[in-house]
N, CA and C atoms as a LAMMPS dump frame, in Angstrom:
ITEM: TIMESTEP
0
ITEM: NUMBER OF ATOMS
681
ITEM: BOX BOUNDS ff ff ff
-5.0000000000000000e+02 5.0000000000000000e+02
-5.0000000000000000e+02 5.0000000000000000e+02
-5.0000000000000000e+02 5.0000000000000000e+02
ITEM: ATOMS id mol type element x y z
1 1 1 N -391.985 77.26 -432.282
2 1 2 C -391.553 78.11 -430.95
3 1 3 C -391.51 77.001 -429.827
4 2 1 N -391.114 77.245 -429.297
5 2 2 C -390.255 75.79 -428.581
6 2 3 C -391.013 75.863 -427.478
7 3 1 N -391.243 74.429 -426.941
8 3 2 C -392.69 74.189 -425.956
9 3 3 C -391.648 73.149 -425.063
10 4 1 N -391.598 73.529 -424.107
11 4 2 C -390.642 72.736 -423.025
12 4 3 C -391.315 71.17 -422.745
13 5 1 N -392.977 71.291 -422.887
14 5 2 C -393.935 69.966 -422.614
15 5 3 C -393.46 69.155 -423.437
16 6 1 N -393.231 69.496 -425.024
17 6 2 C -392.868 68.417 -425.784
18 6 3 C -391.702 67.709 -425.915
19 7 1 N -390.708 69.064 -425.528
20 7 2 C -389.584 68.129 -425.141
21 7 3 C -388.772 67.304 -424.228
22 8 1 N -389.863 67.465 -423.534
23 8 2 C -389.9 66.578 -422.203
24 8 3 C -390.49 65.14 -422.701
25 9 1 N -391.473 65.462 -423.448
26 9 2 C -392.494 63.877 -423.661
27 9 3 C -391.133 63.35 -424.822
28 10 1 N -390.491 63.842 -425.935
29 10 2 C -389.692 63.432 -426.5
30 10 3 C -388.952 62.489 -425.93
31 11 1 N -388.152 63.556 -425.272
32 11 2 C -387.057 63.015 -423.908
33 11 3 C -387.434 61.477 -423.671
34 12 1 N -388.293 61.659 -423.077
35 12 2 C -388.927 60.361 -422.25
36 12 3 C -389.174 59.174 -423.221
37 13 1 N -389.831 59.665 -424.427
38 13 2 C -389.493 58.711 -425.399
39 13 3 C -388.751 57.933 -426.082
40 14 1 N -387.984 59.032 -425.991
41 14 2 C -386.175 58.165 -426.46
42 14 3 C -385.925 57.723 -425.298
43 15 1 N -385.574 57.494 -423.969
44 15 2 C -385.23 57.011 -423.269
45 15 3 C -385.944 55.885 -422.468
46 16 1 N -387.481 56.159 -423.1
47 16 2 C -388.185 54.226 -423.296
48 16 3 C -387.794 53.443 -424.109
49 17 1 N -387.649 54.042 -425.322
50 17 2 C -387.021 53.482 -426.554
51 17 3 C -385.962 52.683 -426.631
52 18 1 N -385.177 53.502 -425.496
53 18 2 C -383.449 52.741 -425.36
54 18 3 C -383.412 52.151 -424.507
55 19 1 N -384.498 52.061 -423.574
56 19 2 C -384.615 51.068 -422.468
57 19 3 C -385.134 49.856 -422.746
58 20 1 N -385.825 49.934 -423.841
59 20 2 C -386.611 48.853 -424.204
60 20 3 C -386.166 48.017 -425.331
61 21 1 N -384.933 48.487 -426.468
62 21 2 C -384.794 48.165 -427.068
63 21 3 C -383.05 48.062 -427.176
64 22 1 N -382.285 49.15 -426.449
65 22 2 C -381.106 49.495 -427.176
66 22 3 C -380.261 49.282 -425.946
67 23 1 N -378.901 49.622 -425.915
68 23 2 C -378.054 49.776 -424.47
69 23 3 C -377.612 48.57 -424.41
70 24 1 N -376.792 48.31 -423.385
71 24 2 C -376.009 47.223 -422.423
72 24 3 C -375.943 46.086 -423.427
73 25 1 N -375.325 44.938 -422.897
74 25 2 C -374.699 43.842 -424.297
75 25 3 C -375.719 43.302 -424.838
76 26 1 N -375.58 42.779 -426.071
77 26 2 C -376.717 41.966 -427.053
78 26 3 C -377.433 41.111 -426.535
79 27 1 N -376.634 39.96 -425.275
80 27 2 C -377.809 39.272 -424.93
81 27 3 C -379.118 39.582 -424.44
82 28 1 N -378.535 40.863 -423.132
83 28 2 C -379.246 41.272 -422.387
84 28 3 C -380.691 42.157 -423.063
85 29 1 N -380.132 42.834 -424.106
86 29 2 C -380.668 43.454 -425.018
87 29 3 C -382.287 42.461 -425.843
88 30 1 N -381.146 41.265 -426.344
89 30 2 C -382.352 39.703 -426.986
90 30 3 C -383.457 39.591 -425.741
91 31 1 N -382.884 39.25 -424.86
92 31 2 C -383.74 39.062 -423.338
93 31 3 C -385.002 39.553 -423.414
94 32 1 N -384.194 41.365 -423.422
95 32 2 C -385.345 42.33 -423.137
96 32 3 C -386.401 42.188 -423.85
97 33 1 N -386.31 42.029 -425.663
98 33 2 C -387.034 42.22 -426.64
99 33 3 C -388.186 40.283 -426.383
100 34 1 N -387.493 39.916 -425.539
101 34 2 C -388.533 38.602 -425.642
102 34 3 C -389.088 38.65 -424.699
103 35 1 N -388.895 39.225 -423.263
104 35 2 C -390.048 39.461 -422.361
105 35 3 C -391.549 40.619 -423.093
106 36 1 N -390.58 41.195 -424.055
107 36 2 C -391.86 42.399 -424.633
108 36 3 C -392.76 41.397 -426.001
109 37 1 N -392.193 40.677 -425.769
110 37 2 C -393.098 39.805 -426.987
111 37 3 C -393.442 39.008 -426.449
112 38 1 N -393.107 38.114 -425.196
113 38 2 C -394.224 37.474 -424.751
114 38 3 C -395.149 38.239 -423.602
115 39 1 N -395.109 39.423 -423.384
116 39 2 C -396.063 40.437 -422.537
117 39 3 C -397.246 40.685 -423.889
118 40 1 N -396.895 41.053 -424.712
119 40 2 C -397.534 41.829 -425.818
120 40 3 C -398.742 40.531 -426.226
121 41 1 N -398.171 39.076 -426.098
122 41 2 C -398.777 37.928 -426.253
123 41 3 C -399.397 37.607 -425.289
124 42 1 N -399.718 38.091 -424.19
125 42 2 C -400.77 37.82 -422.586
126 42 3 C -401.807 39.184 -423.227
127 43 1 N -401.654 39.987 -423.64
128 43 2 C -402.384 41.426 -423.758
129 43 3 C -403.114 41.071 -425.015
130 44 1 N -403.017 40.383 -425.996
131 44 2 C -403.519 40.026 -427.253
132 44 3 C -404.597 39.297 -427.029
133 45 1 N -404.008 38.465 -426.489
134 45 2 C -404.963 37.184 -425.755
135 45 3 C -406.16 37.622 -424.874
136 46 1 N -406.062 38.42 -423.655
137 46 2 C -406.987 38.935 -423.573
138 46 3 C -407.905 40.079 -424.387
139 47 1 N -407.008 40.787 -424.855
140 47 2 C -407.966 41.626 -425.703
141 47 3 C -408.785 40.43 -426.589
142 48 1 N -408.127 39.997 -426.924
143 48 2 C -409.108 38.731 -428.38
144 48 3 C -410.172 38.263 -427.187
145 49 1 N -410.289 37.991 -426.099
146 49 2 C -411.151 37.319 -425.143
147 49 3 C -412.617 38.25 -425.196
148 50 1 N -411.8 39.498 -424.752
149 50 2 C -412.749 40.789 -425.025
150 50 3 C -413.695 41.302 -426.307
151 51 1 N -412.829 41.464 -426.969
152 51 2 C -413.79 41.588 -428.461
153 51 3 C -414.815 40.213 -428.531
154 52 1 N -414.053 39.404 -428.565
155 52 2 C -415.271 38.314 -429.015
156 52 3 C -416.211 38.179 -428.037
157 53 1 N -416.435 38.799 -427.079
158 53 2 C -417.649 38.412 -426.063
159 53 3 C -418.637 39.692 -426.126
160 54 1 N -417.919 40.892 -426.729
161 54 2 C -418.009 41.682 -427.187
162 54 3 C -418.846 41.91 -427.946
163 55 1 N -418.896 40.576 -428.692
164 55 2 C -419.225 41.064 -430.338
165 55 3 C -419.035 41.451 -431.508
166 56 1 N -417.562 41.886 -431.208
167 56 2 C -416.251 43.07 -432.138
168 56 3 C -415.827 42.003 -433.471
169 57 1 N -415.851 40.763 -432.989
170 57 2 C -415.122 40.329 -433.895
171 57 3 C -416.02 40.034 -435.154
172 58 1 N -415.547 40.141 -436.357
173 58 2 C -416.146 40.016 -438.294
174 58 3 C -417.278 38.641 -438.19
175 59 1 N -416.871 37.806 -437.374
176 59 2 C -417.882 36.298 -437.23
177 59 3 C -417.301 35.404 -436.166
178 60 1 N -417.964 34.154 -436.08
179 60 2 C -418.136 33.32 -434.489
180 60 3 C -416.49 32.793 -434.976
181 61 1 N -415.987 33.04 -433.866
182 61 2 C -414.987 31.772 -433.303
183 61 3 C -413.655 32.55 -434.333
184 62 1 N -413.738 33.474 -434.662
185 62 2 C -412.582 34.495 -435.533
186 62 3 C -411.92 35.155 -434.319
187 63 1 N -410.224 34.814 -433.795
188 63 2 C -409.916 34.805 -432.744
189 63 3 C -408.221 34.785 -432.464
190 64 1 N -407.388 35.319 -431.596
191 64 2 C -406.246 35.491 -431.323
192 64 3 C -405.912 34.48 -430.444
193 65 1 N -406.763 33.839 -429.807
194 65 2 C -405.566 33.357 -428.696
195 65 3 C -405.171 32.209 -428.808
196 66 1 N -405.781 30.946 -429.902
197 66 2 C -405.199 29.687 -430.523
198 66 3 C -403.899 30.036 -430.949
199 67 1 N -403.924 30.945 -431.991
200 67 2 C -403.17 31.388 -432.833
201 67 3 C -401.755 31.885 -431.867
202 68 1 N -402.403 32.749 -431.22
203 68 2 C -401.022 33.229 -430.316
204 68 3 C -399.957 32.594 -429.157
205 69 1 N -401.033 31.526 -428.393
206 69 2 C -400.883 30.317 -427.673
207 69 3 C -399.955 29.204 -428.49
208 70 1 N -400.195 29.235 -429.543
209 70 2 C -399.241 28.498 -430.733
210 70 3 C -398.174 29.152 -430.911
211 71 1 N -397.634 30.064 -431.22
212 71 2 C -396.64 31.033 -431.895
213 71 3 C -395.52 30.913 -430.987
214 72 1 N -396.52 31.205 -429.689
215 72 2 C -395.431 31.661 -428.845
216 72 3 C -395.08 30.659 -427.862
217 73 1 N -395.81 29.157 -428.357
218 73 2 C -395.128 28.216 -427.247
219 73 3 C -394.783 27.443 -428.275
220 74 1 N -394.487 27.828 -429.836
221 74 2 C -393.418 27.221 -430.074
222 74 3 C -392.177 27.409 -430.62
223 75 1 N -391.778 28.747 -430.057
224 75 2 C -390.301 28.872 -429.883
225 75 3 C -389.769 28.875 -428.478
226 76 1 N -388.397 28.368 -428.549
227 76 2 C -387.633 28.459 -427.258
228 76 3 C -387.283 29.895 -427.079
229 77 1 N -387.764 30.433 -426.108
230 77 2 C -387.542 31.794 -425.712
231 77 3 C -386.627 31.957 -424.577
232 78 1 N -386.029 32.759 -424.986
233 78 2 C -384.937 33.523 -423.45
234 78 3 C -385.292 34.475 -423.234
235 79 1 N -385.128 34.823 -421.844
236 79 2 C -385.627 36.058 -421.48
237 79 3 C -384.705 36.48 -420.319
238 80 1 N -383.601 35.659 -420.585
239 80 2 C -382.216 35.636 -419.116
240 80 3 C -382.186 35.266 -417.823
241 81 1 N -381.743 35.445 -416.999
242 81 2 C -381.44 34.474 -415.777
243 81 3 C -381.894 34.9 -414.617
244 82 1 N -383.406 35.64 -414.896
245 82 2 C -384.606 36.092 -414.117
246 82 3 C -385.07 34.606 -413.296
247 83 1 N -385.433 34.279 -412.525
248 83 2 C -386.048 33.317 -412.261
249 83 3 C -387.249 33.702 -412.482
250 84 1 N -387.889 34.626 -412.057
251 84 2 C -389.82 35.096 -412.528
252 84 3 C -389.832 35.182 -414.225
253 85 1 N -388.889 35.721 -414.656
254 85 2 C -388.801 35.635 -416.163
255 85 3 C -388.761 33.735 -416.917
256 86 1 N -388.046 33.438 -416.134
257 86 2 C -388.011 32.261 -416.395
258 86 3 C -389.129 31.092 -416.379
259 87 1 N -390.285 31.344 -415.439
260 87 2 C -391.443 30.666 -414.911
261 87 3 C -392.037 31.682 -415.661
262 88 1 N -392.368 32.85 -416.221
263 88 2 C -393.026 33.309 -417.142
264 88 3 C -393.332 32.696 -418.683
265 89 1 N -392.19 32.466 -418.894
266 89 2 C -391.8 31.972 -420.726
267 89 3 C -392.553 30.156 -420.105
268 90 1 N -392.033 29.664 -419.019
269 90 2 C -391.859 28.057 -418.906
270 90 3 C -393.763 27.919 -418.693
271 91 1 N -394.415 28.915 -417.983
272 91 2 C -395.698 28.626 -418.144
273 91 3 C -396.724 29.708 -418.717
274 92 1 N -395.976 30.32 -419.729
275 92 2 C -396.953 30.988 -420.683
276 92 3 C -398.355 30.839 -421.03
277 93 1 N -398.575 29.516 -421.141
278 93 2 C -399.868 29.258 -421.644
279 93 3 C -400.748 29.643 -420.107
280 94 1 N -400.513 29.155 -419.324
281 94 2 C -401.619 28.697 -418.18
282 94 3 C -401.438 30.511 -417.715
283 95 1 N -400.485 31.41 -417.635
284 95 2 C -400.68 32.999 -417.253
285 95 3 C -401.403 33.482 -418.327
286 96 1 N -401.087 33.291 -419.832
287 96 2 C -401.784 33.915 -420.016
288 96 3 C -403.499 33.678 -419.631
289 97 1 N -403.73 32.43 -419.833
290 97 2 C -404.975 32.571 -420.105
291 97 3 C -405.874 32.449 -418.551
292 98 1 N -405.455 33.12 -417.642
293 98 2 C -406.129 33.046 -416.476
294 98 3 C -406.812 34.633 -416.665
295 99 1 N -406.331 35.47 -417.726
296 99 2 C -407.278 36.583 -418.112
297 99 3 C -408.935 35.818 -418.493
298 100 1 N -408.472 35.228 -419.695
299 100 2 C -409.636 34.107 -419.923
300 100 3 C -410.464 33.561 -419.017
301 101 1 N -409.521 33.387 -418.398
302 101 2 C -410.888 32.616 -417.244
303 101 3 C -411.706 33.421 -416.317
304 102 1 N -410.765 34.607 -416.186
305 102 2 C -411.46 35.557 -415.314
306 102 3 C -412.626 36.346 -416.191
307 103 1 N -411.974 36.586 -417.25
308 103 2 C -413.1 37.309 -418.174
309 103 3 C -414.772 36.367 -418.354
310 104 1 N -414.415 35.019 -418.628
311 104 2 C -415.237 34.058 -418.845
312 104 3 C -416.347 34.337 -417.761
313 105 1 N -415.84 34.302 -416.627
314 105 2 C -416.518 33.995 -415.468
315 105 3 C -417.365 35.273 -415.074
316 106 1 N -417.066 36.869 -415.337
317 106 2 C -417.228 37.522 -415.295
318 106 3 C -418.522 38.232 -416.125
319 107 1 N -418.257 37.18 -417.282
320 107 2 C -418.925 37.274 -418.105
321 107 3 C -420.538 36.627 -418.302
322 108 1 N -420.192 35.648 -417.524
323 108 2 C -421.202 34.358 -417.993
324 108 3 C -421.304 33.325 -416.443
325 109 1 N -420.628 33.844 -415.709
326 109 2 C -420.483 32.781 -415.002
327 109 3 C -419.778 31.427 -415.056
328 110 1 N -419.667 30.616 -413.743
329 110 2 C -418.877 29.202 -413.972
330 110 3 C -420.015 28.289 -414.664
331 111 1 N -419.663 28.129 -415.739
332 111 2 C -420.278 26.876 -416.758
333 111 3 C -419.911 25.455 -417.173
334 112 1 N -420.641 25.134 -417.41
335 112 2 C -419.413 23.094 -417.096
336 112 3 C -418.905 23.53 -418.292
337 113 1 N -419.532 23.665 -419.958
338 113 2 C -418.625 23.966 -420.806
339 113 3 C -417.407 24.651 -420.71
340 114 1 N -416.726 25.308 -419.827
341 114 2 C -415.226 25.255 -419.273
342 114 3 C -414.501 24.991 -418.934
343 115 1 N -414.833 23.741 -418.499
344 115 2 C -413.821 22.531 -419.09
345 115 3 C -413.023 22.131 -419.411
346 116 1 N -414.032 22.06 -420.908
347 116 2 C -413.561 21.969 -422.031
348 116 3 C -412.76 23.141 -422.921
349 117 1 N -413.445 24.147 -422.498
350 117 2 C -412.628 25.473 -423.374
351 117 3 C -411.602 26.21 -422.327
352 118 1 N -411.638 26.097 -421.307
353 118 2 C -410.658 25.951 -420.874
354 118 3 C -409.177 24.822 -420.885
355 119 1 N -409.685 23.798 -420.544
356 119 2 C -408.64 22.674 -421.178
357 119 3 C -407.94 22.193 -422.794
358 120 1 N -409.511 22.778 -423.565
359 120 2 C -408.964 23.088 -425.048
360 120 3 C -407.457 24.137 -425.139
361 121 1 N -408.069 25.048 -424.379
362 121 2 C -407.069 26.374 -424.794
363 121 3 C -405.731 26.128 -423.95
364 122 1 N -404.895 25.08 -423.081
365 122 2 C -404.087 24.424 -422.984
366 122 3 C -403.455 23.54 -423.468
367 123 1 N -404.597 22.612 -424.308
368 123 2 C -403.967 21.706 -424.967
369 123 3 C -403.228 22.166 -426.165
370 124 1 N -403.895 23.358 -426.648
371 124 2 C -403.528 23.747 -427.736
372 124 3 C -401.998 24.414 -427.762
373 125 1 N -401.941 24.958 -426.273
374 125 2 C -400.053 25.564 -425.62
375 125 3 C -399.39 24.385 -425.821
376 126 1 N -399.786 23.418 -425.365
377 126 2 C -398.859 22.035 -424.942
378 126 3 C -398.789 21.817 -426.652
379 127 1 N -399.353 21.785 -427.673
380 127 2 C -399.145 21.859 -428.741
381 127 3 C -398.021 22.262 -429.816
382 128 1 N -398.294 23.793 -429.002
383 128 2 C -397.37 24.083 -429.769
384 128 3 C -395.963 24.315 -429.02
385 129 1 N -396.048 23.999 -427.971
386 129 2 C -394.481 23.77 -427.371
387 129 3 C -393.713 22.373 -427.998
388 130 1 N -394.35 21.585 -428.518
389 130 2 C -394.008 20.358 -428.918
390 130 3 C -393.178 20.879 -430.433
391 131 1 N -392.83 22.628 -430.805
392 131 2 C -392.408 22.657 -431.874
393 131 3 C -390.958 22.933 -431.498
394 132 1 N -390.592 23.647 -430.789
395 132 2 C -389.606 24.215 -430.285
396 132 3 C -388.416 24.616 -431.307
397 133 1 N -389.247 25.615 -432.049
398 133 2 C -388.654 26.268 -433.047
399 133 3 C -387.638 27.631 -432.573
400 134 1 N -386.434 27.921 -433.029
401 134 2 C -385.669 29.048 -433.181
402 134 3 C -386.086 30.19 -433.274
403 135 1 N -386.6 31.486 -433.347
404 135 2 C -386.693 32.324 -433.298
405 135 3 C -385.779 33.079 -434.784
406 136 1 N -384.136 32.201 -434.601
407 136 2 C -383.184 32.795 -435.974
408 136 3 C -383.398 31.998 -437.062
409 137 1 N -384.5 30.705 -437.168
410 137 2 C -384.638 30.136 -438.533
411 137 3 C -385.343 30.838 -439.219
412 138 1 N -385.448 30.737 -440.712
413 138 2 C -386.208 31.411 -442.03
414 138 3 C -387.437 31.69 -441.455
415 139 1 N -387.759 32.617 -441.772
416 139 2 C -389.021 33 -441.842
417 139 3 C -389.866 32.008 -442.514
418 140 1 N -389.902 31.556 -443.275
419 140 2 C -390.8 30.695 -443.919
420 140 3 C -390.872 29.232 -443.552
421 141 1 N -389.655 29.17 -443.228
422 141 2 C -389.607 28.18 -442.059
423 141 3 C -390.703 28.079 -441.343
424 142 1 N -390.51 28.755 -440.103
425 142 2 C -391.159 29.196 -439.042
426 142 3 C -392.747 29.147 -439.249
427 143 1 N -392.941 30.14 -440.528
428 143 2 C -394.231 30.13 -440.735
429 143 3 C -395.281 28.733 -441.526
430 144 1 N -394.23 28.28 -442.01
431 144 2 C -395.146 26.962 -442.53
432 144 3 C -395.514 25.589 -441.25
433 145 1 N -394.654 25.711 -440.219
434 145 2 C -394.102 25.114 -438.971
435 145 3 C -395.389 25.873 -438.041
436 146 1 N -395.176 26.999 -437.914
437 146 2 C -396.551 27.445 -437.043
438 146 3 C -398.444 27.396 -437.829
439 147 1 N -398.01 27.988 -438.953
440 147 2 C -399.419 27.563 -439.406
441 147 3 C -399.983 26.796 -439.469
442 148 1 N -399.508 25.427 -440.193
443 148 2 C -400.078 23.528 -439.445
444 148 3 C -399.695 23.692 -438.258
445 149 1 N -399.13 23.757 -437.387
446 149 2 C -399.735 23.458 -436.03
447 149 3 C -400.66 24.52 -435.436
448 150 1 N -400.96 25.058 -435.395
449 150 2 C -402.06 26.317 -435.596
450 150 3 C -403.218 25.411 -435.968
451 151 1 N -403.287 25.091 -437.078
452 151 2 C -404.523 24.55 -437.994
453 151 3 C -405.127 23.35 -437.211
454 152 1 N -404.032 22.127 -437.253
455 152 2 C -404.046 21.396 -436.141
456 152 3 C -405.081 21.632 -434.73
457 153 1 N -404.517 22.444 -434.097
458 153 2 C -404.8 22.482 -432.646
459 153 3 C -405.896 23.086 -432.731
460 154 1 N -406.501 24.297 -433.758
461 154 2 C -407.683 24.638 -433.735
462 154 3 C -408.344 23.545 -434.018
463 155 1 N -408.252 22.546 -435.374
464 155 2 C -409.508 21.691 -435.299
465 155 3 C -409.66 20.484 -434.037
466 156 1 N -408.285 20.199 -433.312
467 156 2 C -408.214 19.621 -432.288
468 156 3 C -409.326 20.728 -431.099
469 157 1 N -408.696 21.801 -431.09
470 157 2 C -410.084 22.465 -430.039
471 157 3 C -411.17 22.078 -430.415
472 158 1 N -411.792 21.978 -431.709
473 158 2 C -413.019 22.397 -432.011
474 158 3 C -413.835 20.831 -432.076
475 159 1 N -412.719 19.944 -432.137
476 159 2 C -413.547 18.474 -431.889
477 159 3 C -413.598 18.332 -430.424
478 160 1 N -412.74 18.759 -429.974
479 160 2 C -412.877 18.589 -428.074
480 160 3 C -414.144 19.679 -427.332
481 161 1 N -414.302 20.762 -428.299
482 161 2 C -414.925 21.422 -427.318
483 161 3 C -416.638 21.388 -428.106
484 162 1 N -416.276 21.76 -429.556
485 162 2 C -417.91 21.722 -429.792
486 162 3 C -418.381 19.996 -430.374
487 163 1 N -417.798 18.805 -430.62
488 163 2 C -418.645 17.988 -430.484
489 163 3 C -418.131 16.642 -428.803
490 164 1 N -417.412 16.713 -428.645
491 164 2 C -417.214 16.363 -427.105
492 164 3 C -418.224 16.918 -426.234
493 165 1 N -417.542 18.646 -425.943
494 165 2 C -417.878 18.855 -424.873
495 165 3 C -419.333 19.743 -425.071
496 166 1 N -419.433 20.054 -426.555
497 166 2 C -421.347 20.174 -426.378
498 166 3 C -422.087 19.223 -426.257
499 167 1 N -421.442 18.179 -426.905
500 167 2 C -422.222 16.662 -426.84
501 167 3 C -422.705 16.584 -425.058
502 168 1 N -422.084 16.531 -424.333
503 168 2 C -421.802 15.922 -422.788
504 168 3 C -422.778 16.871 -422.346
505 169 1 N -422.58 18.009 -422.515
506 169 2 C -423.254 19.359 -421.311
507 169 3 C -425.021 19.995 -421.959
508 170 1 N -424.593 19.347 -423.201
509 170 2 C -426.738 19.938 -424.066
510 170 3 C -426.904 18.313 -424.278
511 171 1 N -426.501 17.626 -424.074
512 171 2 C -427.517 15.779 -424.332
513 171 3 C -427.464 15.902 -426.168
514 172 1 N -426.995 16.901 -426.926
515 172 2 C -427.093 16.483 -428.71
516 172 3 C -426.198 15.646 -428.574
517 173 1 N -426.555 14.896 -429.81
518 173 2 C -425.973 13.518 -430.192
519 173 3 C -424.637 14.189 -431.069
520 174 1 N -423.639 13.29 -430.804
521 174 2 C -422.167 13.968 -431.705
522 174 3 C -423.027 13.869 -433.14
523 175 1 N -423.368 13.378 -433.758
524 175 2 C -424.167 13.789 -435.386
525 175 3 C -424.223 14.908 -435.577
526 176 1 N -425.014 15.193 -434.602
527 176 2 C -426.082 17.312 -434.485
528 176 3 C -425.037 17.645 -434.342
529 177 1 N -424.178 17.744 -433.674
530 177 2 C -422.843 18.558 -432.939
531 177 3 C -422.117 18.629 -433.794
532 178 1 N -422.088 17.177 -435.221
533 178 2 C -420.289 17.687 -435.998
534 178 3 C -421.227 18.839 -437.203
535 179 1 N -422.783 18.287 -437.223
536 179 2 C -423.248 19.186 -438.439
537 179 3 C -423.215 20.844 -438.11
538 180 1 N -423.491 21.024 -436.782
539 180 2 C -423.749 22.229 -436.192
540 180 3 C -422.248 22.965 -436.081
541 181 1 N -421.34 22.15 -436.117
542 181 2 C -419.321 22.584 -435.823
543 181 3 C -419.072 22.651 -437.096
544 182 1 N -419.271 22.419 -438.323
545 182 2 C -418.508 22.56 -439.244
546 182 3 C -418.112 24.131 -439.683
547 183 1 N -419.668 24.851 -439.887
548 183 2 C -419.47 26.192 -440.004
549 183 3 C -418.456 26.529 -439.223
550 184 1 N -418.541 26.779 -437.716
551 184 2 C -417.832 27.144 -436.353
552 184 3 C -416.562 27.337 -437.064
553 185 1 N -416.212 25.887 -437.203
554 185 2 C -414.456 25.253 -437.772
555 185 3 C -414.176 26.321 -438.941
556 186 1 N -414.842 25.912 -439.812
557 186 2 C -414.412 26.9 -440.862
558 186 3 C -414.246 28.39 -440.45
559 187 1 N -415.174 29.31 -439.704
560 187 2 C -414.798 30.137 -439.287
561 187 3 C -413.364 30.828 -438.846
562 188 1 N -413.371 29.509 -437.59
563 188 2 C -412.486 29.401 -436.621
564 188 3 C -410.604 29.375 -437.187
565 189 1 N -410.882 28.351 -438.743
566 189 2 C -409.509 28.606 -439.596
567 189 3 C -408.7 29.939 -439.862
568 190 1 N -410.1 30.894 -440.137
569 190 2 C -409.576 32.114 -440.384
570 190 3 C -409.074 32.88 -439.717
571 191 1 N -408.898 31.915 -438.471
572 191 2 C -408.116 33.043 -437.22
573 191 3 C -406.379 32.717 -437.933
574 192 1 N -406.16 31.891 -438.433
575 192 2 C -404.846 31.443 -439.091
576 192 3 C -404.025 32.882 -439.657
577 193 1 N -405.147 33.731 -439.817
578 193 2 C -404.687 35.143 -440.829
579 193 3 C -403.658 35.564 -439.709
580 194 1 N -403.548 35.351 -438.56
581 194 2 C -402.986 36.291 -437.361
582 194 3 C -401.826 35.599 -437.159
583 195 1 N -401.595 33.994 -438.099
584 195 2 C -399.985 33.477 -437.471
585 195 3 C -399.128 34.265 -438.359
586 196 1 N -399.114 34.603 -439.158
587 196 2 C -398.098 35.587 -440.516
588 196 3 C -397.381 36.653 -439.534
589 197 1 N -398.377 37.747 -439.212
590 197 2 C -398.049 38.8 -438.256
591 197 3 C -397.306 38.942 -437.285
592 198 1 N -398.075 37.429 -436.185
593 198 2 C -396.949 37.375 -435.202
594 198 3 C -395.834 36.542 -435.342
595 199 1 N -395.713 35.763 -436.125
596 199 2 C -394.351 35.173 -436.521
597 199 3 C -393.422 36.141 -437.225
598 200 1 N -393.605 37.205 -437.619
599 200 2 C -393.216 38.146 -438.072
600 200 3 C -392.884 39.248 -436.773
601 201 1 N -393.65 39.409 -436.387
602 201 2 C -393.39 40.6 -435.1
603 201 3 C -392.177 39.382 -434.14
604 202 1 N -392.325 38.136 -433.867
605 202 2 C -391.167 37.766 -433.021
606 202 3 C -390.036 37.596 -433.662
607 203 1 N -389.871 38.033 -435.533
608 203 2 C -388.345 37.313 -436.031
609 203 3 C -388.38 39.276 -436.073
610 204 1 N -389.194 40.081 -435.684
611 204 2 C -388.342 41.683 -435.984
612 204 3 C -387.623 41.816 -434.485
613 205 1 N -388.503 41.55 -433.65
614 205 2 C -387.937 41.524 -431.956
615 205 3 C -386.194 40.594 -431.857
616 206 1 N -386.432 40.085 -432.465
617 206 2 C -385.082 39.06 -432.613
618 206 3 C -383.884 40.041 -433.341
619 207 1 N -384.01 40.522 -433.94
620 207 2 C -382.772 41.558 -435.065
621 207 3 C -381.955 42.533 -434.093
622 208 1 N -381.36 42.145 -433.773
623 208 2 C -380.131 42.699 -432.439
624 208 3 C -378.674 42.63 -432.842
625 209 1 N -378.657 43.564 -432.836
626 209 2 C -376.644 44.307 -433.495
627 209 3 C -376.039 43.528 -432.455
628 210 1 N -375.194 42.357 -432.807
629 210 2 C -374.254 41.756 -432.504
630 210 3 C -372.535 42.202 -433.002
631 211 1 N -371.831 42.155 -431.743
632 211 2 C -370.275 42.891 -432.318
633 211 3 C -369.855 41.908 -433.047
634 212 1 N -369.436 41.991 -434.007
635 212 2 C -368.425 40.658 -434.869
636 212 3 C -367.087 40.996 -434.984
637 213 1 N -366.046 40.492 -435.128
638 213 2 C -364.335 40.991 -435.018
639 213 3 C -364.48 40.835 -436.36
640 214 1 N -363.626 41.597 -437.038
641 214 2 C -363.238 41.817 -438.178
642 214 3 C -361.891 41.817 -438.929
643 215 1 N -361.694 41.063 -439.846
644 215 2 C -360.499 40.97 -440.235
645 215 3 C -360.423 42.208 -440.768
646 216 1 N -358.962 42.317 -440.397
647 216 2 C -358.118 43.634 -440.798
648 216 3 C -356.831 43.36 -441.551
649 217 1 N -356.892 43.708 -442.737
650 217 2 C -355.975 43.385 -443.724
651 217 3 C -354.402 43.969 -443.053
652 218 1 N -353.515 43.741 -443.221
653 218 2 C -351.952 43.985 -442.892
654 218 3 C -351.062 43.793 -443.763
655 219 1 N -350.654 45.195 -443.735
656 219 2 C -349.551 45.407 -444.898
657 219 3 C -348.413 44.335 -444.51
658 220 1 N -347.99 43.769 -445.718
659 220 2 C -346.874 43.005 -445.921
660 220 3 C -345.682 43.621 -445.263
661 221 1 N -345.341 44.887 -445.308
662 221 2 C -343.956 45.479 -444.925
663 221 3 C -344.304 47.381 -444.854
664 222 1 N -344.116 47.184 -443.604
665 222 2 C -343.644 49.127 -443.484
666 222 3 C -342.563 49.571 -443.599
667 223 1 N -342.202 51.116 -444.235
668 223 2 C -341.56 51.883 -444.179
669 223 3 C -340.91 51.827 -442.964
670 224 1 N -339.786 52.118 -442.561
671 224 2 C -339.383 52.765 -441.838
672 224 3 C -338.621 54.145 -441.893
673 225 1 N -339.084 54.649 -441.051
674 225 2 C -338.713 56.301 -441.079
675 225 3 C -337.239 56.737 -440.738
676 226 1 N -336.182 56.347 -441.945
677 226 2 C -334.533 56.721 -441.394
678 226 3 C -334.116 58.451 -441.355
679 227 1 N -335.328 59.493 -441.645
680 227 2 C -334.747 60.407 -441.738
681 227 3 C -334.806 61.09 -440.327
């Protein structure tokens, strides 16, 4: 049975898909997809923080924030010539973490430990920026580099927040803070499970068809029509 509403919805979805993933030149399509990748990263960070605060994660410190900051920060991203998008990719970490700052304050108010956790997240983003990877490199190469970088970032974050930050804000000794932090860091390292799908998503987004000139075989001789 013909349903005009369904037809309109399907047509709208096709137009949206074409706008997001097709049309125009290869360069513009690539820039458009990278923009989407960056926006997805910002959404992931906000959702991860909300899930964590709601207690909906399987165990403590299991989060998407650091893996997302490191993976997206590790890539050299091209979003076209638009000035606003250049700012977004350049300052992605700070812009993405605005949601984390606001959610923290809304749930708990302004706490001294935030001086360490917020600066720790920004530090993780800076660590990712050191990679300067290309999305067009091999998946295994990108995965190895981003996994190692994310693991280092998590350990540094936990030392900065769990040892130094916790000791200074609560008065606990470094030894007590160290012993208490060990299981939380092990839990935190489980967040590395998010790195492969994030890298895979980035690779998928840059699969753009590029027109390539094709060599055409020319016949050595052409028969003339003498009739």
